[in-house]
N, C-alpha and C positions, 0 to 999 in steps of 0.2 A: 404483476405487482404494481401497486399504486405508487404514485409519486412520493407520497409521505413515507411509505415503507422504504423506498429507494433512498430517500434522504436520511432516514434513520440508519439503514445499512451503511451508507456512505460515512456517516459519523462514527459508527462502530469500527469500520475499517481504518479510519483515520486514527482512532485510539489504539488499534492493534499495531499500526505503523509506529506510533510514538513509543509504545511499550517495547516493541521489537528493537527499535533503535536505541532505547535506553538500556536494554539488556545486553546488546552487542557492543554498545559504545561507538557505533559507526552509523553514518547516514548512507542509505542505499541510493541507487540511481532510480529516480522516479520521473525522468524527463517526459515520458509520454503522458503521465498523469499531470505533471506541472504545466505542460503545454496546453492542456484543455482549459485551464483557468477556472475550473469549477470546484468549489469547496463545499463541504457539508452545510455551511451557513449561507450558501448562495441559493436561497429558496426561490428566487425569481427565475433561476435557470430552468430549462425545460426538463421533463422527465427523461427524454432521450439523452440530454447532456449529462444528467446524473447517472444514467445507466452506463454511458461510456466511461465516466469517471470511476464508477464502481469496478468495472472490468479492468481498467488500467491500473487502479490502485491495488486490486487483488492480485493482478499479474506481477506487479512490482514487489509486493510483499512475499509472494510465494517464490519468486525467483531469488530474492535475497535470502530467504530462509533456506532454500536448497543450497545456495552458495555457502552460507554460514555452516550448514550441516556438513557439507563436504570438507570445509576447512577444519572442522572439529574432528572429523574421522580420519583425516590424512595424518599419519604419524610424522613428527618432526624429524628432519634429517639429522643423523648423528655427526657431530663435528670431530 
């Protein structure tokens, strides 16, 4: 994958993150992504940096989606 394609994918994943957080009303844990300091607009960063950011962001999104899905499927305890 070319650097330009990775930057585009990075931007798309950032939009998916924003949409997911807006839908759930919660901000998920993206510490591994945030610690990289690479954003979709960081075009000066290397291809390798964007690749690591894409993987970290995708992992954070899917982890939070699994957590959210599990919370939705677990029935609430009767009081």
